[in-house]
N, CA, C and O atoms as CSV, one atom per row, in Angstrom:
chain,resi,resn,atom,element,x,y,z
A,1,ASP,N,N,8.590,-9.158,-8.896
A,1,ASP,CA,C,9.488,-9.818,-9.815
A,1,ASP,C,C,10.505,-10.616,-9.009
A,1,ASP,O,O,11.204,-10.052,-8.167
A,2,SER,N,N,10.595,-11.887,-9.251
A,2,SER,CA,C,11.501,-12.750,-8.493
A,2,SER,C,C,12.967,-12.391,-8.726
A,2,SER,O,O,13.820,-12.770,-7.923
A,3,ARG,N,N,13.276,-11.683,-9.783
A,3,ARG,CA,C,14.661,-11.274,-10.060
A,3,ARG,C,C,15.050,-10.022,-9.301
A,3,ARG,O,O,16.226,-9.661,-9.258
A,4,ASP,N,N,14.093,-9.368,-8.711
A,4,ASP,CA,C,14.329,-8.116,-7.997
A,4,ASP,C,C,15.112,-8.382,-6.718
A,4,ASP,O,O,14.667,-9.135,-5.852
A,5,GLU,N,N,16.266,-7.766,-6.608
A,5,GLU,CA,C,17.098,-7.948,-5.429
A,5,GLU,C,C,17.125,-6.710,-4.543
A,5,GLU,O,O,17.851,-6.689,-3.550
A,6,ALA,N,N,16.356,-5.682,-4.874
A,6,ALA,CA,C,16.381,-4.434,-4.114
A,6,ALA,C,C,15.042,-4.136,-3.450
A,6,ALA,O,O,14.776,-2.991,-3.086
A,7,THR,N,N,14.199,-5.145,-3.290
A,7,THR,CA,C,12.882,-4.925,-2.682
A,7,THR,C,C,13.014,-4.312,-1.300
A,7,THR,O,O,12.301,-3.364,-0.971
A,8,GLY,N,N,13.909,-4.837,-0.495
A,8,GLY,CA,C,14.102,-4.322,0.863
A,8,GLY,C,C,14.483,-2.857,0.879
A,8,GLY,O,O,13.986,-2.094,1.707
A,9,GLU,N,N,15.358,-2.457,-0.026
A,9,GLU,CA,C,15.774,-1.056,-0.103
A,9,GLU,C,C,14.600,-0.164,-0.479
A,9,GLU,O,O,14.438,0.922,0.077
A,10,ARG,N,N,13.783,-0.621,-1.420
A,10,ARG,CA,C,12.626,0.184,-1.820
A,10,ARG,C,C,11.607,0.275,-0.688
A,10,ARG,O,O,11.009,1.330,-0.479
A,11,LEU,N,N,11.406,-0.818,0.042
A,11,LEU,CA,C,10.482,-0.779,1.175
A,11,LEU,C,C,11.015,0.147,2.263
A,11,LEU,O,O,10.235,0.830,2.927
A,12,ASP,N,N,12.336,0.179,2.454
A,12,ASP,CA,C,12.931,1.112,3.417
A,12,ASP,C,C,12.572,2.550,3.063
A,12,ASP,O,O,12.281,3.357,3.945
A,13,ASP,N,N,12.592,2.869,1.773
A,13,ASP,CA,C,12.267,4.228,1.320
A,13,ASP,C,C,10.816,4.598,1.601
A,13,ASP,O,O,10.479,5.782,1.624
A,14,LEU,N,N,9.955,3.611,1.814
A,14,LEU,CA,C,8.530,3.869,2.033
A,14,LEU,C,C,8.151,3.934,3.508
A,14,LEU,O,O,6.967,4.040,3.830
A,15,GLU,N,N,9.119,3.873,4.403
A,15,GLU,CA,C,8.835,3.896,5.838
A,15,GLU,C,C,8.203,5.211,6.290
A,15,GLU,O,O,7.499,5.232,7.300
A,16,ASP,N,N,8.431,6.276,5.588
A,16,ASP,CA,C,7.880,7.588,5.932
A,16,ASP,C,C,6.358,7.555,5.816
A,16,ASP,O,O,5.838,7.194,4.760
A,17,PRO,N,N,5.622,7.924,6.884
A,17,PRO,CA,C,4.156,7.865,6.833
A,17,PRO,C,C,3.533,8.808,5.804
A,17,PRO,O,O,2.357,8.662,5.469
A,18,PHE,N,N,4.297,9.761,5.305
A,18,PHE,CA,C,3.765,10.677,4.305
A,18,PHE,C,C,3.939,10.145,2.889
A,18,PHE,O,O,3.696,10.865,1.920
A,19,ARG,N,N,4.350,8.919,2.766
A,19,ARG,CA,C,4.505,8.325,1.438
A,19,ARG,C,C,3.412,7.295,1.203
A,19,ARG,O,O,2.350,7.627,0.677
A,20,LEU,N,N,3.654,6.095,1.572
A,20,LEU,CA,C,2.753,4.981,1.279
A,20,LEU,C,C,1.383,5.133,1.926
A,20,LEU,O,O,0.366,4.851,1.292
A,21,TYR,N,N,1.344,5.567,3.160
A,21,TYR,CA,C,0.076,5.583,3.885
A,21,TYR,C,C,-0.767,6.826,3.615
A,21,TYR,O,O,-1.784,7.033,4.276
A,22,ARG,N,N,-0.370,7.641,2.671
A,22,ARG,CA,C,-1.226,8.754,2.253
A,22,ARG,C,C,-2.344,8.260,1.352
A,22,ARG,O,O,-3.342,8.956,1.165
A,23,CYS,N,N,-2.190,7.080,0.798
A,23,CYS,CA,C,-3.246,6.490,-0.025
A,23,CYS,C,C,-4.378,6.060,0.901
A,23,CYS,O,O,-4.170,5.269,1.820
A,24,ILE,N,N,-5.569,6.582,0.655
A,24,ILE,CA,C,-6.711,6.250,1.517
A,24,ILE,C,C,-7.700,5.327,0.808
A,24,ILE,O,O,-8.850,5.200,1.229
A,25,THR,N,N,-7.256,4.697,-0.248
A,25,THR,CA,C,-7.993,3.663,-0.986
A,25,THR,C,C,-9.413,4.052,-1.395
A,25,THR,O,O,-10.350,3.275,-1.214
A,26,ILE,N,N,-9.566,5.251,-1.942
A,26,ILE,CA,C,-10.883,5.619,-2.472
A,26,ILE,C,C,-11.000,5.268,-3.959
A,26,ILE,O,O,-12.038,5.489,-4.582
A,27,MET,N,N,-9.924,4.723,-4.508
A,27,MET,CA,C,-9.895,4.158,-5.860
A,27,MET,C,C,-9.995,5.178,-7.000
A,27,MET,O,O,-10.222,4.782,-8.143
A,28,ASN,N,N,-9.835,6.456,-6.729
A,28,ASN,CA,C,-9.852,7.438,-7.817
A,28,ASN,C,C,-8.739,7.169,-8.822
A,28,ASN,O,O,-8.913,7.377,-10.023
A,29,CYS,N,N,-7.605,6.711,-8.329
A,29,CYS,CA,C,-6.473,6.461,-9.230
A,29,CYS,C,C,-6.800,5.357,-10.233
A,29,CYS,O,O,-6.443,5.461,-11.407
A,30,ALA,N,N,-7.468,4.313,-9.784
A,30,ALA,CA,C,-7.813,3.204,-10.678
A,30,ALA,C,C,-8.855,3.637,-11.708
A,30,ALA,O,O,-8.830,3.188,-12.854
A,31,GLN,N,N,-9.757,4.501,-11.296
A,31,GLN,CA,C,-10.812,4.954,-12.208
A,31,GLN,C,C,-10.279,5.893,-13.279
A,31,GLN,O,O,-10.825,5.954,-14.380
A,32,THR,N,N,-9.216,6.624,-12.962
A,32,THR,CA,C,-8.712,7.619,-13.907
A,32,THR,C,C,-7.416,7.226,-14.597
A,32,THR,O,O,-6.915,7.976,-15.435
A,33,CYS,N,N,-6.864,6.070,-14.263
A,33,CYS,CA,C,-5.589,5.652,-14.853
A,33,CYS,C,C,-5.750,5.448,-16.361
A,33,CYS,O,O,-6.556,4.622,-16.789
A,34,PRO,N,N,-4.988,6.194,-17.171
A,34,PRO,CA,C,-5.127,6.078,-18.624
A,34,PRO,C,C,-4.645,4.731,-19.175
A,34,PRO,O,O,-4.968,4.374,-20.308
A,35,LYS,N,N,-3.881,3.991,-18.388
A,35,LYS,CA,C,-3.378,2.694,-18.846
A,35,LYS,C,C,-4.220,1.542,-18.325
A,35,LYS,O,O,-3.916,0.381,-18.600
A,36,GLY,N,N,-5.273,1.846,-17.577
A,36,GLY,CA,C,-6.145,0.797,-17.067
A,36,GLY,C,C,-5.531,-0.002,-15.931
A,36,GLY,O,O,-5.947,-1.130,-15.663
A,37,LEU,N,N,-4.555,0.571,-15.271
A,37,LEU,CA,C,-3.911,-0.108,-14.147
A,37,LEU,C,C,-4.710,0.127,-12.871
A,37,LEU,O,O,-5.650,0.922,-12.858
A,38,ASN,N,N,-4.339,-0.560,-11.813
A,38,ASN,CA,C,-5.001,-0.367,-10.528
A,38,ASN,C,C,-3.938,-0.036,-9.483
A,38,ASN,O,O,-3.509,-0.918,-8.740
A,39,PRO,N,N,-3.507,1.231,-9.417
A,39,PRO,CA,C,-2.480,1.620,-8.457
A,39,PRO,C,C,-2.885,1.347,-7.013
A,39,PRO,O,O,-2.030,1.013,-6.193
A,40,ALA,N,N,-4.153,1.478,-6.686
A,40,ALA,CA,C,-4.603,1.246,-5.310
A,40,ALA,C,C,-4.347,-0.200,-4.896
A,40,ALA,O,O,-3.960,-0.453,-3.755
A,41,ARG,N,N,-4.554,-1.134,-5.789
A,41,ARG,CA,C,-4.290,-2.542,-5.473
A,41,ARG,C,C,-2.794,-2.757,-5.248
A,41,ARG,O,O,-2.397,-3.465,-4.322
A,42,ALA,N,N,-1.970,-2.149,-6.090
A,42,ALA,CA,C,-0.522,-2.274,-5.932
A,42,ALA,C,C,-0.070,-1.670,-4.607
A,42,ALA,O,O,0.778,-2.241,-3.921
A,43,ILE,N,N,-0.632,-0.520,-4.245
A,43,ILE,CA,C,-0.289,0.116,-2.972
A,43,ILE,C,C,-0.722,-0.763,-1.813
A,43,ILE,O,O,0.004,-0.879,-0.825
A,44,ALA,N,N,-1.890,-1.383,-1.913
A,44,ALA,CA,C,-2.363,-2.280,-0.854
A,44,ALA,C,C,-1.418,-3.465,-0.691
A,44,ALA,O,O,-1.153,-3.894,0.432
A,45,GLU,N,N,-0.909,-3.997,-1.794
A,45,GLU,CA,C,0.045,-5.107,-1.719
A,45,GLU,C,C,1.345,-4.667,-1.051
A,45,GLU,O,O,1.930,-5.413,-0.267
A,46,ILE,N,N,1.786,-3.466,-1.360
A,46,ILE,CA,C,3.007,-2.952,-0.737
A,46,ILE,C,C,2.787,-2.743,0.756
A,46,ILE,O,O,3.670,-3.047,1.559
A,47,LYS,N,N,1.618,-2.227,1.138
A,47,LYS,CA,C,1.304,-2.066,2.562
A,47,LYS,C,C,1.355,-3.416,3.266
A,47,LYS,O,O,1.861,-3.519,4.383
A,48,LYS,N,N,0.835,-4.442,2.617
A,48,LYS,CA,C,0.853,-5.793,3.182
A,48,LYS,C,C,2.294,-6.270,3.364
A,48,LYS,O,O,2.630,-6.860,4.391
A,49,MET,N,N,3.136,-6.016,2.374
A,49,MET,CA,C,4.544,-6.390,2.478
A,49,MET,C,C,5.221,-5.675,3.642
A,49,MET,O,O,6.050,-6.262,4.338
A,50,MET,N,N,4.869,-4.407,3.853
A,50,MET,CA,C,5.457,-3.633,4.950
A,50,MET,C,C,5.069,-4.232,6.297
A,50,MET,O,O,5.903,-4.327,7.198
A,51,VAL,N,N,3.820,-4.634,6.437
A,51,VAL,CA,C,3.357,-5.227,7.691
A,51,VAL,C,C,4.043,-6.567,7.920
A,51,VAL,O,O,4.517,-6.839,9.023
A,52,GLU,N,N,4.101,-7.402,6.897
A,52,GLU,CA,C,4.724,-8.721,7.023
A,52,GLU,C,C,6.203,-8.615,7.377
A,52,GLU,O,O,6.736,-9.461,8.095
A,53,ARG,N,N,6.845,-7.603,6.888
A,53,ARG,CA,C,8.273,-7.437,7.144
A,53,ARG,C,C,8.533,-7.012,8.580
A,53,ARG,O,O,9.620,-7.257,9.103
A,54,GLN,N,N,7.555,-6.376,9.234
A,54,GLN,CA,C,7.727,-5.932,10.615
A,54,GLN,C,C,7.380,-7.018,11.617
A,54,GLN,O,O,7.695,-6.886,12.800
A,55,VAL,N,N,6.742,-8.082,11.172
A,55,VAL,CA,C,6.337,-9.160,12.085
A,55,VAL,C,C,7.461,-10.130,12.293
A,55,VAL,O,O,7.308,-11.104,13.030
């Protein structure tokens, strides 16, 4: 969301390897999500943001 001004703070909270990187992308979450969302894709995008921010 372009109006979001706290993205950096939220990404800081995800620096712990036991948070974001526990997702191993086997897609079980997307298959079982009752709302038809794809959490694995969202997590992959966040991982990408984390890498880009460190470069």
